PDB file with one MODEL, atoms N, CA, C and O in Angstrom:
MODEL        1
ATOM      1  N   MET A   1       0.838  -1.230   0.018  1.00  0.00           N
ATOM      2  CA  MET A   1      -0.020   0.048   0.000  1.00  0.00           C
ATOM      3  C   MET A   1       0.909   1.211   0.097  1.00  0.00           C
ATOM      4  O   MET A   1       2.072   1.103   0.488  1.00  0.00           O
ATOM      5  N   ASP A   2       0.348   2.328  -0.275  1.00  0.00           N
ATOM      6  CA  ASP A   2       0.994   3.552  -0.356  1.00  0.00           C
ATOM      7  C   ASP A   2       1.657   3.989   0.954  1.00  0.00           C
ATOM      8  O   ASP A   2       1.058   3.815   2.015  1.00  0.00           O
ATOM      9  N   GLU A   3       2.796   4.516   0.923  1.00  0.00           N
ATOM     10  CA  GLU A   3       3.601   4.813   2.201  1.00  0.00           C
ATOM     11  C   GLU A   3       2.710   5.908   2.938  1.00  0.00           C
ATOM     12  O   GLU A   3       2.688   5.891   4.168  1.00  0.00           O
ATOM     13  N   ASP A   4       1.993   6.839   2.253  1.00  0.00           N
ATOM     14  CA  ASP A   4       1.414   7.876   2.967  1.00  0.00           C
ATOM     15  C   ASP A   4      -0.043   7.600   3.276  1.00  0.00           C
ATOM     16  O   ASP A   4      -0.813   8.508   3.586  1.00  0.00           O
ATOM     17  N   TYR A   5      -0.410   6.328   3.185  1.00  0.00           N
ATOM     18  CA  TYR A   5      -1.751   5.901   3.530  1.00  0.00           C
ATOM     19  C   TYR A   5      -2.022   6.054   5.020  1.00  0.00           C
ATOM     20  O   TYR A   5      -1.204   5.696   5.867  1.00  0.00           O
ATOM     21  N   PRO A   6      -3.197   6.599   5.307  1.00  0.00           N
ATOM     22  CA  PRO A   6      -3.512   6.891   6.733  1.00  0.00           C
ATOM     23  C   PRO A   6      -3.434   5.737   7.697  1.00  0.00           C
ATOM     24  O   PRO A   6      -3.788   4.646   7.249  1.00  0.00           O
ATOM     25  N   ARG A   7      -3.035   5.796   8.928  1.00  0.00           N
ATOM     26  CA  ARG A   7      -2.874   4.774   9.858  1.00  0.00           C
ATOM     27  C   ARG A   7      -4.051   4.782  10.800  1.00  0.00           C
ATOM     28  O   ARG A   7      -4.237   3.784  11.497  1.00  0.00           O
ATOM     29  N   ASN A   8      -4.842   5.790  10.884  1.00  0.00           N
ATOM     30  CA  ASN A   8      -6.056   5.875  11.812  1.00  0.00           C
ATOM     31  C   ASN A   8      -7.011   6.764  11.246  1.00  0.00           C
ATOM     32  O   ASN A   8      -6.704   7.478  10.291  1.00  0.00           O
ATOM     33  N   LEU A   9      -8.226   6.781  11.794  1.00  0.00           N
ATOM     34  CA  LEU A   9      -9.375   7.433  11.282  1.00  0.00           C
ATOM     35  C   LEU A   9      -9.226   8.973  11.145  1.00  0.00           C
ATOM     36  O   LEU A   9      -9.620   9.525  10.118  1.00  0.00           O
ATOM     37  N   PRO A  10      -8.666   9.676  12.158  1.00  0.00           N
ATOM     38  CA  PRO A  10      -8.363  11.103  11.936  1.00  0.00           C
ATOM     39  C   PRO A  10      -7.452  11.369  10.771  1.00  0.00           C
ATOM     40  O   PRO A  10      -7.680  12.329  10.035  1.00  0.00           O
ATOM     41  N   GLU A  11      -6.438  10.573  10.568  1.00  0.00           N
ATOM     42  CA  GLU A  11      -5.517  10.717   9.400  1.00  0.00           C
ATOM     43  C   GLU A  11      -6.277  10.454   8.108  1.00  0.00           C
ATOM     44  O   GLU A  11      -6.108  11.172   7.123  1.00  0.00           O
ATOM     45  N   PHE A  12      -7.142   9.388   8.115  1.00  0.00           N
ATOM     46  CA  PHE A  12      -7.916   9.170   6.949  1.00  0.00           C
ATOM     47  C   PHE A  12      -8.867  10.342   6.582  1.00  0.00           C
ATOM     48  O   PHE A  12      -8.943  10.745   5.422  1.00  0.00           O
ATOM     49  N   ASP A  13      -9.602  10.888   7.616  1.00  0.00           N
ATOM     50  CA  ASP A  13     -10.462  11.978   7.279  1.00  0.00           C
ATOM     51  C   ASP A  13      -9.748  13.153   6.810  1.00  0.00           C
ATOM     52  O   ASP A  13     -10.280  13.859   5.953  1.00  0.00           O
ATOM     53  N   ALA A  14      -8.570  13.449   7.287  1.00  0.00           N
ATOM     54  CA  ALA A  14      -7.780  14.563   6.848  1.00  0.00           C
ATOM     55  C   ALA A  14      -7.333  14.274   5.417  1.00  0.00           C
ATOM     56  O   ALA A  14      -7.478  15.139   4.553  1.00  0.00           O
ATOM     57  N   ARG A  15      -6.804  13.105   5.143  1.00  0.00           N
ATOM     58  CA  ARG A  15      -6.206  12.789   3.818  1.00  0.00           C
ATOM     59  C   ARG A  15      -7.259  12.705   2.792  1.00  0.00           C
ATOM     60  O   ARG A  15      -6.964  13.119   1.671  1.00  0.00           O
ATOM     61  N   PHE A  16      -8.455  12.230   2.996  1.00  0.00           N
ATOM     62  CA  PHE A  16      -9.468  12.050   1.959  1.00  0.00           C
ATOM     63  C   PHE A  16     -10.692  12.890   2.282  1.00  0.00           C
ATOM     64  O   PHE A  16     -11.804  12.365   2.223  1.00  0.00           O
ATOM     65  N   ALA A  17     -10.564  14.035   2.585  1.00  0.00           N
ATOM     66  CA  ALA A  17     -11.594  14.998   2.945  1.00  0.00           C
ATOM     67  C   ALA A  17     -12.450  15.497   1.843  1.00  0.00           C
ATOM     68  O   ALA A  17     -13.531  16.041   2.070  1.00  0.00           O
ATOM     69  N   SER A  18     -11.951  15.309   0.591  1.00  0.00           N
ATOM     70  CA  SER A  18     -12.678  15.856  -0.568  1.00  0.00           C
ATOM     71  C   SER A  18     -12.524  14.814  -1.788  1.00  0.00           C
ATOM     72  O   SER A  18     -11.647  13.955  -1.883  1.00  0.00           O
ATOM     73  N   GLU A  19     -13.488  15.054  -2.629  1.00  0.00           N
ATOM     74  CA  GLU A  19     -13.505  14.209  -3.952  1.00  0.00           C
ATOM     75  C   GLU A  19     -12.198  14.368  -4.678  1.00  0.00           C
ATOM     76  O   GLU A  19     -11.641  13.401  -5.198  1.00  0.00           O
ATOM     77  N   GLU A  20     -11.689  15.633  -4.714  1.00  0.00           N
ATOM     78  CA  GLU A  20     -10.402  15.926  -5.433  1.00  0.00           C
ATOM     79  C   GLU A  20      -9.310  15.147  -4.754  1.00  0.00           C
ATOM     80  O   GLU A  20      -8.474  14.620  -5.488  1.00  0.00           O
ATOM     81  N   ALA A  21      -9.204  15.003  -3.449  1.00  0.00           N
ATOM     82  CA  ALA A  21      -8.103  14.292  -2.758  1.00  0.00           C
ATOM     83  C   ALA A  21      -8.223  12.861  -3.147  1.00  0.00           C
ATOM     84  O   ALA A  21      -7.199  12.221  -3.385  1.00  0.00           O
ATOM     85  N   CYS A  22      -9.466  12.284  -3.235  1.00  0.00           N
ATOM     86  CA  CYS A  22      -9.688  10.900  -3.595  1.00  0.00           C
ATOM     87  C   CYS A  22      -9.205  10.732  -5.051  1.00  0.00           C
ATOM     88  O   CYS A  22      -8.472   9.791  -5.354  1.00  0.00           O
ATOM     89  N   ARG A  23      -9.609  11.627  -5.930  1.00  0.00           N
ATOM     90  CA  ARG A  23      -9.177  11.461  -7.378  1.00  0.00           C
ATOM     91  C   ARG A  23      -7.678  11.574  -7.431  1.00  0.00           C
ATOM     92  O   ARG A  23      -7.072  10.742  -8.106  1.00  0.00           O
ATOM     93  N   GLU A  24      -7.011  12.516  -6.793  1.00  0.00           N
ATOM     94  CA  GLU A  24      -5.454  12.607  -6.793  1.00  0.00           C
ATOM     95  C   GLU A  24      -4.890  11.273  -6.363  1.00  0.00           C
ATOM     96  O   GLU A  24      -3.951  10.776  -6.983  1.00  0.00           O
ATOM     97  N   TYR A  25      -5.448  10.670  -5.298  1.00  0.00           N
ATOM     98  CA  TYR A  25      -4.877   9.398  -4.845  1.00  0.00           C
ATOM     99  C   TYR A  25      -5.091   8.330  -5.848  1.00  0.00           C
ATOM    100  O   TYR A  25      -4.153   7.578  -6.112  1.00  0.00           O
ATOM    101  N   LEU A  26      -6.275   8.190  -6.452  1.00  0.00           N
ATOM    102  CA  LEU A  26      -6.443   7.143  -7.461  1.00  0.00           C
ATOM    103  C   LEU A  26      -5.577   7.403  -8.630  1.00  0.00           C
ATOM    104  O   LEU A  26      -5.039   6.439  -9.175  1.00  0.00           O
ATOM    105  N   ALA A  27      -5.387   8.581  -9.068  1.00  0.00           N
ATOM    106  CA  ALA A  27      -4.426   8.882 -10.173  1.00  0.00           C
ATOM    107  C   ALA A  27      -3.045   8.577  -9.860  1.00  0.00           C
ATOM    108  O   ALA A  27      -2.324   8.186 -10.778  1.00  0.00           O
ATOM    109  N   LYS A  28      -2.548   8.710  -8.612  1.00  0.00           N
ATOM    110  CA  LYS A  28      -1.250   8.401  -8.346  1.00  0.00           C
ATOM    111  C   LYS A  28      -1.037   6.830  -8.237  1.00  0.00           C
ATOM    112  O   LYS A  28       0.038   6.286  -8.492  1.00  0.00           O
ATOM    113  N   LEU A  29      -2.183   6.165  -7.828  1.00  0.00           N
ATOM    114  CA  LEU A  29      -2.050   4.749  -7.852  1.00  0.00           C
ATOM    115  C   LEU A  29      -2.054   4.129  -9.267  1.00  0.00           C
ATOM    116  O   LEU A  29      -1.332   3.190  -9.602  1.00  0.00           O
ATOM    117  N   ARG A  30      -2.903   4.726 -10.021  1.00  0.00           N
ATOM    118  CA  ARG A  30      -3.003   4.244 -11.415  1.00  0.00           C
ATOM    119  C   ARG A  30      -1.807   4.584 -12.288  1.00  0.00           C
ATOM    120  O   ARG A  30      -1.328   3.736 -13.041  1.00  0.00           O
ATOM    121  N   TRP A  31      -1.310   5.845 -12.192  1.00  0.00           N
ATOM    122  CA  TRP A  31      -0.198   6.290 -12.975  1.00  0.00           C
ATOM    123  C   TRP A  31       0.912   6.804 -12.072  1.00  0.00           C
ATOM    124  O   TRP A  31       1.052   8.023 -11.974  1.00  0.00           O
ATOM    125  N   PRO A  32       1.692   5.999 -11.420  1.00  0.00           N
ATOM    126  CA  PRO A  32       2.709   6.560 -10.487  1.00  0.00           C
ATOM    127  C   PRO A  32       3.715   7.485 -11.124  1.00  0.00           C
ATOM    128  O   PRO A  32       4.301   8.332 -10.450  1.00  0.00           O
ATOM    129  N   GLN A  33       3.911   7.339 -12.349  1.00  0.00           N
ATOM    130  CA  GLN A  33       4.887   8.254 -13.055  1.00  0.00           C
ATOM    131  C   GLN A  33       4.260   9.347 -13.826  1.00  0.00           C
ATOM    132  O   GLN A  33       4.877  10.006 -14.663  1.00  0.00           O
ATOM    133  N   GLY A  34       2.917   9.537 -13.498  1.00  0.00           N
ATOM    134  CA  GLY A  34       2.220  10.476 -14.338  1.00  0.00           C
ATOM    135  C   GLY A  34       1.251   9.867 -15.349  1.00  0.00           C
ATOM    136  O   GLY A  34       1.392   8.693 -15.692  1.00  0.00           O
ATOM    137  N   PHE A  35       0.295  10.615 -15.823  1.00  0.00           N
ATOM    138  CA  PHE A  35      -0.672  10.054 -16.789  1.00  0.00           C
ATOM    139  C   PHE A  35      -0.060   9.481 -18.070  1.00  0.00           C
ATOM    140  O   PHE A  35       0.797  10.129 -18.671  1.00  0.00           O
ATOM    141  N   VAL A  36      -0.481   8.266 -18.513  1.00  0.00           N
ATOM    142  CA  VAL A  36      -0.154   7.635 -19.724  1.00  0.00           C
ATOM    143  C   VAL A  36      -1.405   7.239 -20.418  1.00  0.00           C
ATOM    144  O   VAL A  36      -2.207   6.461 -19.902  1.00  0.00           O
ATOM    145  N   CYS A  37      -1.576   7.792 -21.626  1.00  0.00           N
ATOM    146  CA  CYS A  37      -2.832   7.381 -22.413  1.00  0.00           C
ATOM    147  C   CYS A  37      -2.717   5.963 -22.722  1.00  0.00           C
ATOM    148  O   CYS A  37      -1.665   5.498 -23.161  1.00  0.00           O
ATOM    149  N   PRO A  38      -3.887   5.166 -22.485  1.00  0.00           N
ATOM    150  CA  PRO A  38      -3.911   3.846 -22.860  1.00  0.00           C
ATOM    151  C   PRO A  38      -3.937   3.508 -24.299  1.00  0.00           C
ATOM    152  O   PRO A  38      -3.660   2.381 -24.710  1.00  0.00           O
ATOM    153  N   ARG A  39      -4.272   4.497 -25.060  1.00  0.00           N
ATOM    154  CA  ARG A  39      -4.271   4.344 -26.534  1.00  0.00           C
ATOM    155  C   ARG A  39      -2.952   4.639 -27.183  1.00  0.00           C
ATOM    156  O   ARG A  39      -2.345   3.768 -27.806  1.00  0.00           O
ATOM    157  N   CYS A  40      -2.469   5.963 -27.030  1.00  0.00           N
ATOM    158  CA  CYS A  40      -1.340   6.359 -27.778  1.00  0.00           C
ATOM    159  C   CYS A  40      -0.026   6.611 -26.915  1.00  0.00           C
ATOM    160  O   CYS A  40       1.009   7.032 -27.433  1.00  0.00           O
ATOM    161  N   GLN A  41      -0.144   6.322 -25.562  1.00  0.00           N
ATOM    162  CA  GLN A  41       0.954   6.506 -24.713  1.00  0.00           C
ATOM    163  C   GLN A  41       1.332   7.981 -24.409  1.00  0.00           C
ATOM    164  O   GLN A  41       2.355   8.289 -23.798  1.00  0.00           O
ATOM    165  N   GLY A  42       0.444   8.848 -24.876  1.00  0.00           N
ATOM    166  CA  GLY A  42       0.610  10.386 -24.593  1.00  0.00           C
ATOM    167  C   GLY A  42       0.761  10.604 -23.114  1.00  0.00           C
ATOM    168  O   GLY A  42       0.252   9.818 -22.316  1.00  0.00           O
ATOM    169  N   ARG A  43       1.456  11.665 -22.727  1.00  0.00           N
ATOM    170  CA  ARG A  43       1.734  11.884 -21.285  1.00  0.00           C
ATOM    171  C   ARG A  43       0.979  13.080 -20.773  1.00  0.00           C
ATOM    172  O   ARG A  43       0.955  13.380 -19.580  1.00  0.00           O
ATOM    173  N   GLU A  44       0.394  13.720 -21.678  1.00  0.00           N
ATOM    174  CA  GLU A  44      -0.447  15.065 -21.173  1.00  0.00           C
ATOM    175  C   GLU A  44      -1.896  14.896 -21.354  1.00  0.00           C
ATOM    176  O   GLU A  44      -2.392  14.275 -22.294  1.00  0.00           O
ATOM    177  N   SER A  45      -2.565  15.487 -20.396  1.00  0.00           N
ATOM    178  CA  SER A  45      -4.140  15.341 -20.431  1.00  0.00           C
ATOM    179  C   SER A  45      -4.650  16.476 -19.766  1.00  0.00           C
ATOM    180  O   SER A  45      -3.946  17.185 -19.045  1.00  0.00           O
ATOM    181  N   TRP A  46      -5.945  16.690 -19.998  1.00  0.00           N
ATOM    182  CA  TRP A  46      -6.795  17.669 -19.289  1.00  0.00           C
ATOM    183  C   TRP A  46      -8.037  17.020 -18.815  1.00  0.00           C
ATOM    184  O   TRP A  46      -8.378  15.927 -19.267  1.00  0.00           O
ATOM    185  N   THR A  47      -8.727  17.652 -17.919  1.00  0.00           N
ATOM    186  CA  THR A  47      -9.845  16.937 -17.287  1.00  0.00           C
ATOM    187  C   THR A  47     -11.144  17.632 -17.566  1.00  0.00           C
ATOM    188  O   THR A  47     -11.239  18.847 -17.393  1.00  0.00           O
ATOM    189  N   THR A  48     -12.194  16.870 -18.012  1.00  0.00           N
ATOM    190  CA  THR A  48     -13.524  17.394 -18.359  1.00  0.00           C
ATOM    191  C   THR A  48     -14.254  17.715 -17.048  1.00  0.00           C
ATOM    192  O   THR A  48     -13.807  17.419 -15.939  1.00  0.00           O
ATOM    193  N   GLN A  49     -15.465  18.372 -17.281  1.00  0.00           N
ATOM    194  CA  GLN A  49     -16.441  18.608 -16.138  1.00  0.00           C
ATOM    195  C   GLN A  49     -16.915  17.356 -15.535  1.00  0.00           C
ATOM    196  O   GLN A  49     -17.237  17.354 -14.347  1.00  0.00           O
ATOM    197  N   ARG A  50     -16.992  16.207 -16.303  1.00  0.00           N
ATOM    198  CA  ARG A  50     -17.440  14.968 -15.744  1.00  0.00           C
ATOM    199  C   ARG A  50     -16.227  14.245 -15.168  1.00  0.00           C
ATOM    200  O   ARG A  50     -16.367  13.064 -14.849  1.00  0.00           O
ATOM    201  N   ASN A  51     -15.137  14.801 -15.018  1.00  0.00           N
ATOM    202  CA  ASN A  51     -13.912  14.179 -14.442  1.00  0.00           C
ATOM    203  C   ASN A  51     -13.331  13.088 -15.292  1.00  0.00           C
ATOM    204  O   ASN A  51     -12.824  12.121 -14.723  1.00  0.00           O
ATOM    205  N   LEU A  52     -13.356  13.152 -16.589  1.00  0.00           N
ATOM    206  CA  LEU A  52     -12.723  12.277 -17.550  1.00  0.00           C
ATOM    207  C   LEU A  52     -11.418  12.878 -17.844  1.00  0.00           C
ATOM    208  O   LEU A  52     -11.342  14.095 -18.011  1.00  0.00           O
ATOM    209  N   LEU A  53     -10.345  12.093 -17.924  1.00  0.00           N
ATOM    210  CA  LEU A  53      -9.105  12.646 -18.454  1.00  0.00           C
ATOM    211  C   LEU A  53      -9.089  12.485 -20.044  1.00  0.00           C
ATOM    212  O   LEU A  53      -9.458  11.458 -20.613  1.00  0.00           O
ATOM    213  N   VAL A  54      -8.636  13.583 -20.662  1.00  0.00           N
ATOM    214  CA  VAL A  54      -8.624  13.537 -22.113  1.00  0.00           C
ATOM    215  C   VAL A  54      -7.124  13.710 -22.567  1.00  0.00           C
ATOM    216  O   VAL A  54      -6.421  14.657 -22.213  1.00  0.00           O
ATOM    217  N   CYS A  55      -6.737  12.738 -23.349  1.00  0.00           N
ATOM    218  CA  CYS A  55      -5.333  12.769 -23.810  1.00  0.00           C
ATOM    219  C   CYS A  55      -5.179  14.015 -24.772  1.00  0.00           C
ATOM    220  O   CYS A  55      -6.058  14.255 -25.600  1.00  0.00           O
ATOM    221  N   ARG A  56      -4.134  14.745 -24.662  1.00  0.00           N
ATOM    222  CA  ARG A  56      -3.845  15.942 -25.447  1.00  0.00           C
ATOM    223  C   ARG A  56      -3.516  15.467 -26.884  1.00  0.00           C
ATOM    224  O   ARG A  56      -3.857  16.136 -27.860  1.00  0.00           O
ATOM    225  N   ALA A  57      -2.889  14.371 -26.983  1.00  0.00           N
ATOM    226  CA  ALA A  57      -2.371  13.932 -28.167  1.00  0.00           C
ATOM    227  C   ALA A  57      -3.403  13.309 -29.111  1.00  0.00           C
ATOM    228  O   ALA A  57      -3.410  13.626 -30.301  1.00  0.00           O
ATOM    229  N   CYS A  58      -4.271  12.432 -28.605  1.00  0.00           N
ATOM    230  CA  CYS A  58      -5.209  11.642 -29.439  1.00  0.00           C
ATOM    231  C   CYS A  58      -6.660  11.887 -28.999  1.00  0.00           C
ATOM    232  O   CYS A  58      -7.573  11.314 -29.594  1.00  0.00           O
ATOM    233  N   GLN A  59      -6.887  12.677 -28.028  1.00  0.00           N
ATOM    234  CA  GLN A  59      -8.278  13.080 -27.585  1.00  0.00           C
ATOM    235  C   GLN A  59      -8.995  11.830 -26.900  1.00  0.00           C
ATOM    236  O   GLN A  59     -10.189  11.906 -26.610  1.00  0.00           O
ATOM    237  N   TYR A  60      -8.311  10.770 -26.666  1.00  0.00           N
ATOM    238  CA  TYR A  60      -9.016   9.599 -25.962  1.00  0.00           C
ATOM    239  C   TYR A  60      -9.354  10.028 -24.618  1.00  0.00           C
ATOM    240  O   TYR A  60      -8.558  10.678 -23.941  1.00  0.00           O
ATOM    241  N   GLN A  61     -10.610   9.656 -24.169  1.00  0.00           N
ATOM    242  CA  GLN A  61     -11.120   9.814 -22.885  1.00  0.00           C
ATOM    243  C   GLN A  61     -10.989   8.650 -21.914  1.00  0.00           C
ATOM    244  O   GLN A  61     -11.366   7.544 -22.303  1.00  0.00           O
ATOM    245  N   VAL A  62     -10.522   8.781 -20.760  1.00  0.00           N
ATOM    246  CA  VAL A  62     -10.450   7.722 -19.786  1.00  0.00           C
ATOM    247  C   VAL A  62     -10.858   8.158 -18.373  1.00  0.00           C
ATOM    248  O   VAL A  62     -10.581   9.289 -17.974  1.00  0.00           O
ATOM    249  N   SER A  63     -11.461   7.341 -17.676  1.00  0.00           N
ATOM    250  CA  SER A  63     -11.913   7.504 -16.334  1.00  0.00           C
ATOM    251  C   SER A  63     -10.891   7.002 -15.247  1.00  0.00           C
ATOM    252  O   SER A  63     -10.296   5.935 -15.400  1.00  0.00           O
ATOM    253  N   LEU A  64     -10.729   7.701 -14.286  1.00  0.00           N
ATOM    254  CA  LEU A  64      -9.854   7.173 -13.193  1.00  0.00           C
ATOM    255  C   LEU A  64     -10.300   5.797 -12.612  1.00  0.00           C
ATOM    256  O   LEU A  64      -9.521   4.978 -12.125  1.00  0.00           O
ATOM    257  N   THR A  65     -11.607   5.649 -12.720  1.00  0.00           N
ATOM    258  CA  THR A  65     -12.195   4.388 -12.051  1.00  0.00           C
ATOM    259  C   THR A  65     -12.416   3.192 -13.213  1.00  0.00           C
ATOM    260  O   THR A  65     -12.899   2.103 -12.906  1.00  0.00           O
ATOM    261  N   ALA A  66     -12.060   3.481 -14.405  1.00  0.00           N
ATOM    262  CA  ALA A  66     -12.259   2.421 -15.499  1.00  0.00           C
ATOM    263  C   ALA A  66     -11.373   1.197 -15.072  1.00  0.00           C
ATOM    264  O   ALA A  66     -10.209   1.284 -14.682  1.00  0.00           O
ATOM    265  N   GLY A  67     -12.048   0.131 -15.197  1.00  0.00           N
ATOM    266  CA  GLY A  67     -11.245  -1.148 -14.841  1.00  0.00           C
ATOM    267  C   GLY A  67     -11.153  -1.458 -13.448  1.00  0.00           C
ATOM    268  O   GLY A  67     -10.451  -2.398 -13.076  1.00  0.00           O
ATOM    269  N   THR A  68     -11.878  -0.667 -12.550  1.00  0.00           N
ATOM    270  CA  THR A  68     -11.716  -1.009 -11.049  1.00  0.00           C
ATOM    271  C   THR A  68     -13.074  -1.281 -10.606  1.00  0.00           C
ATOM    272  O   THR A  68     -14.052  -1.176 -11.346  1.00  0.00           O
ATOM    273  N   VAL A  69     -13.118  -1.660  -9.294  1.00  0.00           N
ATOM    274  CA  VAL A  69     -14.460  -1.968  -8.673  1.00  0.00           C
ATOM    275  C   VAL A  69     -15.373  -0.721  -8.603  1.00  0.00           C
ATOM    276  O   VAL A  69     -16.587  -0.807  -8.419  1.00  0.00           O
ATOM    277  N   LEU A  70     -14.717   0.427  -8.760  1.00  0.00           N
ATOM    278  CA  LEU A  70     -15.485   1.666  -8.728  1.00  0.00           C
ATOM    279  C   LEU A  70     -16.038   2.067 -10.044  1.00  0.00           C
ATOM    280  O   LEU A  70     -16.749   3.071 -10.097  1.00  0.00           O
ATOM    281  N   GLU A  71     -15.790   1.407 -11.068  1.00  0.00           N
ATOM    282  CA  GLU A  71     -16.227   1.809 -12.425  1.00  0.00           C
ATOM    283  C   GLU A  71     -17.743   1.870 -12.499  1.00  0.00           C
ATOM    284  O   GLU A  71     -18.479   0.957 -12.126  1.00  0.00           O
ATOM    285  N   GLY A  72     -18.139   3.011 -13.008  1.00  0.00           N
ATOM    286  CA  GLY A  72     -19.646   3.219 -13.246  1.00  0.00           C
ATOM    287  C   GLY A  72     -20.379   3.666 -11.948  1.00  0.00           C
ATOM    288  O   GLY A  72     -21.590   3.891 -11.951  1.00  0.00           O
ATOM    289  N   THR A  73     -19.612   3.785 -10.855  1.00  0.00           N
ATOM    290  CA  THR A  73     -20.413   4.282  -9.571  1.00  0.00           C
ATOM    291  C   THR A  73     -20.978   5.655  -9.857  1.00  0.00           C
ATOM    292  O   THR A  73     -20.459   6.452 -10.639  1.00  0.00           O
ATOM    293  N   ARG A  74     -22.076   5.869  -9.166  1.00  0.00           N
ATOM    294  CA  ARG A  74     -22.594   7.264  -9.127  1.00  0.00           C
ATOM    295  C   ARG A  74     -22.480   7.928  -7.753  1.00  0.00           C
ATOM    296  O   ARG A  74     -22.840   9.079  -7.505  1.00  0.00           O
ATOM    297  N   LYS A  75     -21.914   7.031  -6.858  1.00  0.00           N
ATOM    298  CA  LYS A  75     -21.647   7.532  -5.475  1.00  0.00           C
ATOM    299  C   LYS A  75     -20.401   8.321  -5.403  1.00  0.00           C
ATOM    300  O   LYS A  75     -19.513   8.054  -6.213  1.00  0.00           O
ATOM    301  N   PRO A  76     -20.215   9.301  -4.499  1.00  0.00           N
ATOM    302  CA  PRO A  76     -18.999   9.938  -4.437  1.00  0.00           C
ATOM    303  C   PRO A  76     -17.774   9.081  -4.007  1.00  0.00           C
ATOM    304  O   PRO A  76     -17.951   8.116  -3.264  1.00  0.00           O
ATOM    305  N   LEU A  77     -16.636   9.385  -4.422  1.00  0.00           N
ATOM    306  CA  LEU A  77     -15.470   8.566  -4.144  1.00  0.00           C
ATOM    307  C   LEU A  77     -15.241   8.534  -2.705  1.00  0.00           C
ATOM    308  O   LEU A  77     -14.917   7.498  -2.124  1.00  0.00           O
ATOM    309  N   ALA A  78     -15.419   9.738  -2.080  1.00  0.00           N
ATOM    310  CA  ALA A  78     -15.139   9.908  -0.693  1.00  0.00           C
ATOM    311  C   ALA A  78     -15.958   8.964   0.150  1.00  0.00           C
ATOM    312  O   ALA A  78     -15.463   8.489   1.172  1.00  0.00           O
ATOM    313  N   LEU A  79     -17.197   8.665  -0.229  1.00  0.00           N
ATOM    314  CA  LEU A  79     -18.077   7.743   0.458  1.00  0.00           C
ATOM    315  C   LEU A  79     -17.475   6.241   0.242  1.00  0.00           C
ATOM    316  O   LEU A  79     -17.335   5.476   1.196  1.00  0.00           O
ATOM    317  N   TRP A  80     -17.167   5.924  -0.958  1.00  0.00           N
ATOM    318  CA  TRP A  80     -16.563   4.637  -1.195  1.00  0.00           C
ATOM    319  C   TRP A  80     -15.261   4.483  -0.348  1.00  0.00           C
ATOM    320  O   TRP A  80     -15.068   3.463   0.313  1.00  0.00           O
ATOM    321  N   PHE A  81     -14.409   5.477  -0.381  1.00  0.00           N
ATOM    322  CA  PHE A  81     -13.159   5.290   0.379  1.00  0.00           C
ATOM    323  C   PHE A  81     -13.418   5.072   1.873  1.00  0.00           C
ATOM    324  O   PHE A  81     -12.723   4.306   2.542  1.00  0.00           O
ATOM    325  N   LYS A  82     -14.498   5.809   2.398  1.00  0.00           N
ATOM    326  CA  LYS A  82     -14.788   5.612   3.848  1.00  0.00           C
ATOM    327  C   LYS A  82     -15.331   4.243   3.997  1.00  0.00           C
ATOM    328  O   LYS A  82     -14.996   3.588   4.984  1.00  0.00           O
ATOM    329  N   ALA A  83     -16.202   3.703   3.043  1.00  0.00           N
ATOM    330  CA  ALA A  83     -16.744   2.366   3.204  1.00  0.00           C
ATOM    331  C   ALA A  83     -15.573   1.291   3.274  1.00  0.00           C
ATOM    332  O   ALA A  83     -15.536   0.406   4.128  1.00  0.00           O
ATOM    333  N   MET A  84     -14.617   1.473   2.271  1.00  0.00           N
ATOM    334  CA  MET A  84     -13.468   0.577   2.232  1.00  0.00           C
ATOM    335  C   MET A  84     -12.689   0.707   3.502  1.00  0.00           C
ATOM    336  O   MET A  84     -12.242  -0.314   4.024  1.00  0.00           O
ATOM    337  N   TRP A  85     -12.496   1.861   4.031  1.00  0.00           N
ATOM    338  CA  TRP A  85     -11.768   2.013   5.356  1.00  0.00           C
ATOM    339  C   TRP A  85     -12.423   1.179   6.354  1.00  0.00           C
ATOM    340  O   TRP A  85     -11.742   0.391   7.010  1.00  0.00           O
ATOM    341  N   TRP A  86     -13.802   1.286   6.550  1.00  0.00           N
ATOM    342  CA  TRP A  86     -14.399   0.677   7.622  1.00  0.00           C
ATOM    343  C   TRP A  86     -14.406  -0.952   7.404  1.00  0.00           C
ATOM    344  O   TRP A  86     -14.434  -1.714   8.371  1.00  0.00           O
ATOM    345  N   VAL A  87     -14.381  -1.362   6.198  1.00  0.00           N
ATOM    346  CA  VAL A  87     -14.337  -2.790   5.865  1.00  0.00           C
ATOM    347  C   VAL A  87     -12.965  -3.355   6.254  1.00  0.00           C
ATOM    348  O   VAL A  87     -12.845  -4.416   6.866  1.00  0.00           O
ATOM    349  N   THR A  88     -11.965  -2.609   5.876  1.00  0.00           N
ATOM    350  CA  THR A  88     -10.598  -3.114   6.020  1.00  0.00           C
ATOM    351  C   THR A  88      -9.858  -2.804   7.307  1.00  0.00           C
ATOM    352  O   THR A  88      -8.832  -3.396   7.643  1.00  0.00           O
ATOM    353  N   ALA A  89     -10.462  -1.802   8.035  1.00  0.00           N
ATOM    354  CA  ALA A  89      -9.865  -1.415   9.371  1.00  0.00           C
ATOM    355  C   ALA A  89     -10.123  -2.294  10.517  1.00  0.00           C
ATOM    356  O   ALA A  89      -9.657  -2.019  11.623  1.00  0.00           O
TER     357      ALA A  89
ENDMDL
END
């Protein structure tokens, strides 16, 4: 697991207090060296209002949760992170 993963509930609440913090954590896990387009291997992207990453080179859209147990969820990531914390802690 990630070295900076929280060790207790107060650390967890501080670390994953927002959707953005959860998205940043997932991006770091998925692309530890930075974004890499699954189609063209491009390294630069921008984010849509729906939180999809769009490759600057080929315009391919990818979700942070694609291919994970969170794929297709409509619930906030912060809620899922909290549920996973309670199941695993």
